[in-house]
N, C-alpha and C positions, 0 to 999 in steps of 0.2 A: 477481572483481572488474574485470578489465581490459573485460567487458562493459558493467556498471555505470558504468564511467566513462566509455568511449563514448559509451553513451547521455544522459548527463546533458551532456557535451559536446555532440553533436547535437541535443538538445531545445534547451538554454538558446540554439544558435545559428539555430532556427530562427523565420522573420518569423510574421506571423499566417495569412496564405493556406496556409504549409504547415504549421502546429500544425491548423487547420484540415483538412486534409488528412489528419493523421495521426490526428485523431480521428474523421473518416468512414471511414479504414481500421480502426480498431478498431472503429467503430458496424458495420462487414459482418463483423467477422474473432470479435470480442468484445463485443456488445451490451448482454449483462448486466452486463458489468464498468463499460462505461460508463455503464448505467440506474443501478449500484450510486454510481455520485458525483453522478450527475443529481439523484435523489431527494432528497440532502441536502437542499437548501431545503423541502421539505415537513415536515421536519423541526425547523426552523428554524435550520440553519445559513444562517448571514450569505453574500452571493455571495463577499464576497471570498474566504472562506474554501473555498468549494467551486472555486474556482478552483486553492486550493492544491492543494487532493487533484487537480483535474484534472492539472495539471503533476504529481504524482506518478506519476498513471495512465499519462502519455505518456511519463514514465522507464522504469516498468516495463513498461510495452510494447515500446518500443526495445530496449531490455535483451534482452526476450526475443527481438524479433527477431535482435540482432547479436549473440545464442548459437549459433545456428546448429539449434536445434531449433524445431519448431511444437509448437505447446501446443493439445489440445481445444479444444471449444467451453468455456468456463465456465459451467456453467446457475446458473441461479438457486439451484437445491436446492443445489449444489457450496457455491454462494457462504455460505447458511445455514447449513450443515452445517459448516465452517469457522467464522462468525461464530457458534455456539453455541459450540465449543471452543475459541474464542477465549477468551468469556465465563467457562468453566468454568475455564478457567488462571490468566484474573485473580481471581478469587474463591476459588480456590483457594492463590495467592500471599497474598491478603489476610487468609487465616485462619492463615497461619504467624505465631506469635508472637515466633518467635527470629530478630532479625535477620541472625545467621551464617546459619541455615538459608535465611532467606528469598534471602540473595544466593548462595547454594549452587544453589537450584531454579532461578535467572534465569542461572545461570551454566551453566548443566547444559542448560538448554533453548536457548541463545543458541551453545552450543557443537556441538548436534547438530541446528540449522538447517539445513537442506538449501540453503535461497539466503542467507547471513549477509550478503555484500555490499547485495544489494537490502535484508533486513530495515535493515542498518544505516542504508543513504540514507533509508529513507522515517522511521526513528528522530530522524535527525538534521532530515530537516525537518519532523516535528510539532515537536521539540527548540523549532526557528527561530520557528517561526508561535506558538507557545507564550509563549515568550521577549517575543517581540514585545507581545504581548496583555497580559501581568505588567504592566510599567510605567504602561499606560493605566487597569488596573481594566476591561477588555475581556473578562475572563473570561467564557463562559457556559454555562449546563446543558449545551447541545446541543453545546459541543465536543468532548464525549468520543462522540457520533456521528460526528463525522469522523475521529478518532484512529479509531477502531474499524474505521472503512470502512477506512483506509488500510493499518493491520495486515493487515486481511480480503484484502485487494488484494493481498499480497505472501505470504500463505497460500495463496490460491487458486494462485497461479503456482507456488511451492515445492513443491506436495503433487498438482500435476498430472504425468499421466503423457507427459511431453515424447518428442518422436520424434526424432532427427536427421535434419538436411536436407541434413547437408554430405556430400560425397560423401567 
């Protein structure tokens, strides 16, 4: 939790040149994660929404740095594997007819999640973004791509085999 809070604070304090520098660092160390954000415009996601996803990536990456662990390169194949798992999880939850069982399945998913604070941050950012769209009637079919991409970023981080870099 401390690492995520520190990352949020640091990213919010960055000016544009510092944000660009952090994005360039991500491009060098986790290029596929950056690419998964930038490709969203090709899927019809508006540029303003991609900015939200990029901000989520900056915070996720900064949280990784704050943690004292180093993540391996997260490949396109790894991202695709996690995305397939995410889609399967969503489809499974949609098939549960009983609301009590659905809530229990969701609670179990969250309670066993390895990066709960980071997941909570991403869900909160997504909820704020969606809440801003709803009153204007600005929801689009392509919004699902942004939502899935943001959760997939966290999944890739949460399940990667990070190694401690602190002595």
